[in-house]
mmCIF file of the C-alpha atoms, coordinates in Angstrom:
data_MODEL
# 
_entry.id   MODEL 
# 
loop_
_atom_site.group_PDB 
_atom_site.id 
_atom_site.type_symbol 
_atom_site.label_atom_id 
_atom_site.label_alt_id 
_atom_site.label_comp_id 
_atom_site.label_asym_id 
_atom_site.label_entity_id 
_atom_site.label_seq_id 
_atom_site.pdbx_PDB_ins_code 
_atom_site.Cartn_x 
_atom_site.Cartn_y 
_atom_site.Cartn_z 
_atom_site.occupancy 
_atom_site.B_iso_or_equiv 
_atom_site.pdbx_formal_charge 
_atom_site.auth_seq_id 
_atom_site.auth_comp_id 
_atom_site.auth_asym_id 
_atom_site.auth_atom_id 
_atom_site.pdbx_PDB_model_num 
ATOM 1  C CA . SER A 1 1  ? 0.060   0.108  0.262   1.00 0.00 ? 1  SER A CA 1 
ATOM 2  C CA . GLU A 1 2  ? 1.596   3.441  -0.592  1.00 0.00 ? 2  GLU A CA 1 
ATOM 3  C CA . GLY A 1 3  ? -0.782  5.091  1.951   1.00 0.00 ? 3  GLY A CA 1 
ATOM 4  C CA . LYS A 1 4  ? -3.702  7.315  2.084   1.00 0.00 ? 4  LYS A CA 1 
ATOM 5  C CA . VAL A 1 5  ? -4.686  9.772  -0.722  1.00 0.00 ? 5  VAL A CA 1 
ATOM 6  C CA . GLU A 1 6  ? -3.806  13.152 0.571   1.00 0.00 ? 6  GLU A CA 1 
ATOM 7  C CA . SER A 1 7  ? -5.083  15.303 -2.405  1.00 0.00 ? 7  SER A CA 1 
ATOM 8  C CA . ILE A 1 8  ? -6.038  15.109 -5.830  1.00 0.00 ? 8  ILE A CA 1 
ATOM 9  C CA . HIS A 1 9  ? -5.250  18.378 -8.300  1.00 0.00 ? 9  HIS A CA 1 
ATOM 10 C CA . ILE A 1 10 ? -7.105  19.007 -11.355 1.00 0.00 ? 10 ILE A CA 1 
ATOM 11 C CA . ILE A 1 11 ? -5.251  21.047 -13.814 1.00 0.00 ? 11 ILE A CA 1 
ATOM 12 C CA . GLY A 1 12 ? -7.620  20.623 -16.845 1.00 0.00 ? 12 GLY A CA 1 
ATOM 13 C CA . PHE A 1 13 ? -9.471  18.593 -19.231 1.00 0.00 ? 13 PHE A CA 1 
ATOM 14 C CA . LYS A 1 14 ? -9.082  16.587 -22.212 1.00 0.00 ? 14 LYS A CA 1 
ATOM 15 C CA . THR A 1 15 ? -11.876 14.869 -24.540 1.00 0.00 ? 15 THR A CA 1 
ATOM 16 C CA . SER A 1 16 ? -12.074 12.263 -26.790 1.00 0.00 ? 16 SER A CA 1 
ATOM 17 C CA . GLY A 1 17 ? -14.381 10.609 -29.086 1.00 0.00 ? 17 GLY A CA 1 
ATOM 18 C CA . TRP A 1 18 ? -14.906 7.128  -26.967 1.00 0.00 ? 18 TRP A CA 1 
ATOM 19 C CA . ALA A 1 19 ? -15.979 6.539  -23.337 1.00 0.00 ? 19 ALA A CA 1 
ATOM 20 C CA . THR A 1 20 ? -15.095 3.421  -21.135 1.00 0.00 ? 20 THR A CA 1 
ATOM 21 C CA . ASN A 1 21 ? -17.729 0.922  -20.083 1.00 0.00 ? 21 ASN A CA 1 
ATOM 22 C CA . SER A 1 22 ? -20.336 3.297  -21.033 1.00 0.00 ? 22 SER A CA 1 
ATOM 23 C CA . ASP A 1 23 ? -24.180 3.135  -20.877 1.00 0.00 ? 23 ASP A CA 1 
ATOM 24 C CA . TYR A 1 24 ? -26.975 5.786  -22.272 1.00 0.00 ? 24 TYR A CA 1 
ATOM 25 C CA . ASP A 1 25 ? -30.166 6.564  -20.446 1.00 0.00 ? 25 ASP A CA 1 
ATOM 26 C CA . GLU A 1 26 ? -32.813 7.809  -22.486 1.00 0.00 ? 26 GLU A CA 1 
ATOM 27 C CA . ASN A 1 27 ? -34.712 8.839  -19.770 1.00 0.00 ? 27 ASN A CA 1 
ATOM 28 C CA . THR A 1 28 ? -32.100 11.064 -18.059 1.00 0.00 ? 28 THR A CA 1 
ATOM 29 C CA . LYS A 1 29 ? -30.351 11.948 -21.414 1.00 0.00 ? 29 LYS A CA 1 
ATOM 30 C CA . THR A 1 30 ? -27.080 10.914 -19.428 1.00 0.00 ? 30 THR A CA 1 
ATOM 31 C CA . ILE A 1 31 ? -24.517 8.736  -20.786 1.00 0.00 ? 31 ILE A CA 1 
ATOM 32 C CA . THR A 1 32 ? -22.337 7.162  -17.654 1.00 0.00 ? 32 THR A CA 1 
ATOM 33 C CA . THR A 1 33 ? -18.714 5.668  -18.129 1.00 0.00 ? 33 THR A CA 1 
ATOM 34 C CA . SER A 1 34 ? -16.676 3.577  -15.575 1.00 0.00 ? 34 SER A CA 1 
ATOM 35 C CA . ALA A 1 35 ? -12.976 2.498  -15.558 1.00 0.00 ? 35 ALA A CA 1 
ATOM 36 C CA . LYS A 1 36 ? -11.518 0.167  -13.293 1.00 0.00 ? 36 LYS A CA 1 
ATOM 37 C CA . TRP A 1 37 ? -7.535  1.094  -12.702 1.00 0.00 ? 37 TRP A CA 1 
ATOM 38 C CA . ARG A 1 38 ? -6.813  -2.376 -11.807 1.00 0.00 ? 38 ARG A CA 1 
ATOM 39 C CA . GLY A 1 39 ? -8.992  -5.796 -11.579 1.00 0.00 ? 39 GLY A CA 1 
ATOM 40 C CA . VAL A 1 40 ? -10.238 -5.620 -8.311  1.00 0.00 ? 40 VAL A CA 1 
ATOM 41 C CA . GLY A 1 41 ? -11.948 -2.235 -9.007  1.00 0.00 ? 41 GLY A CA 1 
ATOM 42 C CA . ASP A 1 42 ? -10.493 -0.386 -5.686  1.00 0.00 ? 42 ASP A CA 1 
ATOM 43 C CA . ALA A 1 43 ? -8.851  2.417  -8.076  1.00 0.00 ? 43 ALA A CA 1 
ATOM 44 C CA . SER A 1 44 ? -11.374 3.639  -10.817 1.00 0.00 ? 44 SER A CA 1 
ATOM 45 C CA . SER A 1 45 ? -12.956 6.588  -12.149 1.00 0.00 ? 45 SER A CA 1 
ATOM 46 C CA . SER A 1 46 ? -16.546 7.065  -13.376 1.00 0.00 ? 46 SER A CA 1 
ATOM 47 C CA . GLY A 1 47 ? -18.011 9.912  -15.308 1.00 0.00 ? 47 GLY A CA 1 
ATOM 48 C CA . THR A 1 48 ? -21.743 11.422 -15.798 1.00 0.00 ? 48 THR A CA 1 
ATOM 49 C CA . TYR A 1 49 ? -22.326 13.316 -19.299 1.00 0.00 ? 49 TYR A CA 1 
ATOM 50 C CA . LEU A 1 50 ? -25.894 15.185 -19.806 1.00 0.00 ? 50 LEU A CA 1 
ATOM 51 C CA . PHE A 1 51 ? -27.194 16.089 -22.954 1.00 0.00 ? 51 PHE A CA 1 
ATOM 52 C CA . ARG A 1 52 ? -28.212 19.856 -23.306 1.00 0.00 ? 52 ARG A CA 1 
ATOM 53 C CA . ASN A 1 53 ? -27.848 22.460 -25.860 1.00 0.00 ? 53 ASN A CA 1 
ATOM 54 C CA . GLY A 1 54 ? -27.046 19.910 -28.315 1.00 0.00 ? 54 GLY A CA 1 
ATOM 55 C CA . ASP A 1 55 ? -24.116 18.035 -26.848 1.00 0.00 ? 55 ASP A CA 1 
ATOM 56 C CA . PHE A 1 56 ? -22.884 16.182 -23.913 1.00 0.00 ? 56 PHE A CA 1 
ATOM 57 C CA . SER A 1 57 ? -21.380 17.911 -21.044 1.00 0.00 ? 57 SER A CA 1 
ATOM 58 C CA . LEU A 1 58 ? -19.574 16.290 -18.132 1.00 0.00 ? 58 LEU A CA 1 
ATOM 59 C CA . VAL A 1 59 ? -21.477 16.841 -14.899 1.00 0.00 ? 59 VAL A CA 1 
ATOM 60 C CA . GLN A 1 60 ? -20.267 14.500 -12.325 1.00 0.00 ? 60 GLN A CA 1 
ATOM 61 C CA . TYR A 1 61 ? -16.632 12.783 -12.102 1.00 0.00 ? 61 TYR A CA 1 
ATOM 62 C CA . ASP A 1 62 ? -15.721 10.475 -9.332  1.00 0.00 ? 62 ASP A CA 1 
ATOM 63 C CA . VAL A 1 63 ? -12.313 8.850  -8.533  1.00 0.00 ? 63 VAL A CA 1 
ATOM 64 C CA . ASP A 1 64 ? -10.802 6.305  -6.042  1.00 0.00 ? 64 ASP A CA 1 
ATOM 65 C CA . ALA A 1 65 ? -7.360  6.452  -6.331  1.00 0.00 ? 65 ALA A CA 1 
ATOM 66 C CA . SER A 1 66 ? -6.737  4.940  -3.054  1.00 0.00 ? 66 SER A CA 1 
ATOM 67 C CA . TYR A 1 67 ? -5.673  1.245  -4.081  1.00 0.00 ? 67 TYR A CA 1 
ATOM 68 C CA . ASP A 1 68 ? -6.602  0.467  -0.524  1.00 0.00 ? 68 ASP A CA 1 
ATOM 69 C CA . GLY A 1 69 ? -8.701  -2.933 -1.000  1.00 0.00 ? 69 GLY A CA 1 
ATOM 70 C CA . GLU A 1 70 ? -12.034 -0.670 -0.594  1.00 0.00 ? 70 GLU A CA 1 
ATOM 71 C CA . ILE A 1 71 ? -14.205 0.686  -2.958  1.00 0.00 ? 71 ILE A CA 1 
ATOM 72 C CA . ASN A 1 72 ? -14.637 4.185  -1.847  1.00 0.00 ? 72 ASN A CA 1 
ATOM 73 C CA . PRO A 1 73 ? -14.753 6.792  -4.798  1.00 0.00 ? 73 PRO A CA 1 
ATOM 74 C CA . GLN A 1 74 ? -14.819 10.721 -3.947  1.00 0.00 ? 74 GLN A CA 1 
ATOM 75 C CA . THR A 1 75 ? -16.863 13.144 -6.182  1.00 0.00 ? 75 THR A CA 1 
ATOM 76 C CA . ILE A 1 76 ? -14.163 15.542 -7.999  1.00 0.00 ? 76 ILE A CA 1 
ATOM 77 C CA . ILE A 1 77 ? -16.602 17.401 -10.023 1.00 0.00 ? 77 ILE A CA 1 
ATOM 78 C CA . ASP A 1 78 ? -20.301 17.927 -9.165  1.00 0.00 ? 78 ASP A CA 1 
ATOM 79 C CA . TYR A 1 79 ? -22.341 20.027 -11.793 1.00 0.00 ? 79 TYR A CA 1 
ATOM 80 C CA . ASN A 1 80 ? -25.186 17.466 -11.411 1.00 0.00 ? 80 ASN A CA 1 
ATOM 81 C CA . THR A 1 81 ? -26.550 18.462 -7.938  1.00 0.00 ? 81 THR A CA 1 
ATOM 82 C CA . ALA A 1 82 ? -27.936 21.964 -6.973  1.00 0.00 ? 82 ALA A CA 1 
ATOM 83 C CA . PRO A 1 83 ? -25.782 24.038 -4.322  1.00 0.00 ? 83 PRO A CA 1 
# 
């Protein structure tokens, strides 16, 4: 184990024309994605993209960077919930 994650710093975003393990929900007009960083799933990322104004926008991004044997993602970006 490398120890507890102290912080995560976001310095920008990059887009691509594909999504990992994606699913589309017609009712909510969202695409969800998920990626395991290793097989046991204790390190991962997931995103939710909402269709609005003719395009999909990232509205939530969760990351579990702990590699601690537990599944405990932290929300890094949340434009999906009212303040």
